[in-house]
Legacy VTK file of the C-alpha trace (Angstrom):
# vtk DataFile Version 3.0
C-alpha trace
ASCII
DATASET POLYDATA
POINTS 52 float
107.132 93.235 103.617
103.967 92.080 105.406
106.079 90.018 107.802
107.947 93.164 108.895
104.667 95.048 109.335
103.203 92.214 111.417
106.271 92.152 113.657
106.022 95.924 114.088
102.302 95.558 114.785
103.069 93.170 117.630
105.649 95.527 119.132
103.870 98.829 118.404
100.451 98.350 116.804
99.865 101.925 115.530
103.179 101.870 113.672
102.210 98.733 111.773
98.874 100.284 110.796
100.542 103.558 109.801
102.967 101.765 107.494
100.074 99.907 105.867
97.388 102.589 105.435
98.881 105.901 106.583
97.119 108.366 108.840
93.404 107.786 108.575
90.470 106.164 110.322
92.213 102.824 110.929
95.282 104.559 112.380
93.284 106.594 114.913
91.065 103.633 115.751
94.156 101.558 116.408
95.615 104.194 118.713
92.349 104.200 120.666
92.264 100.401 120.868
95.910 100.270 121.928
95.265 102.776 124.700
92.251 100.822 125.906
94.124 97.543 125.829
97.299 96.412 124.149
95.862 93.114 122.849
92.887 94.702 121.005
95.354 97.063 119.328
97.479 94.144 118.150
94.463 92.227 116.846
93.198 95.258 114.932
96.642 96.009 113.506
97.127 92.466 112.237
93.604 92.503 110.777
94.312 95.757 108.907
97.651 94.501 107.599
96.222 91.214 106.358
93.107 92.838 104.901
94.832 95.568 102.902
LINES 1 53
52 0 1 2 3 4 5 6 7 8 9 10 11 12 13 14 15 16 17 18 19 20 21 22 23 24 25 26 27 28 29 30 31 32 33 34 35 36 37 38 39 40 41 42 43 44 45 46 47 48 49 50 51
């Protein structure tokens, strides 16, 4: 299941984070990072998925 989440995180980073941890601090932080730059959002999403 992590492979699917990582693929979703590459396409739409907040969705990958949402599927991993739900709506919380990491989700909102990822939305902010994705808006500031797509690559930081992807990096954060993959980090959250691999960490949790």
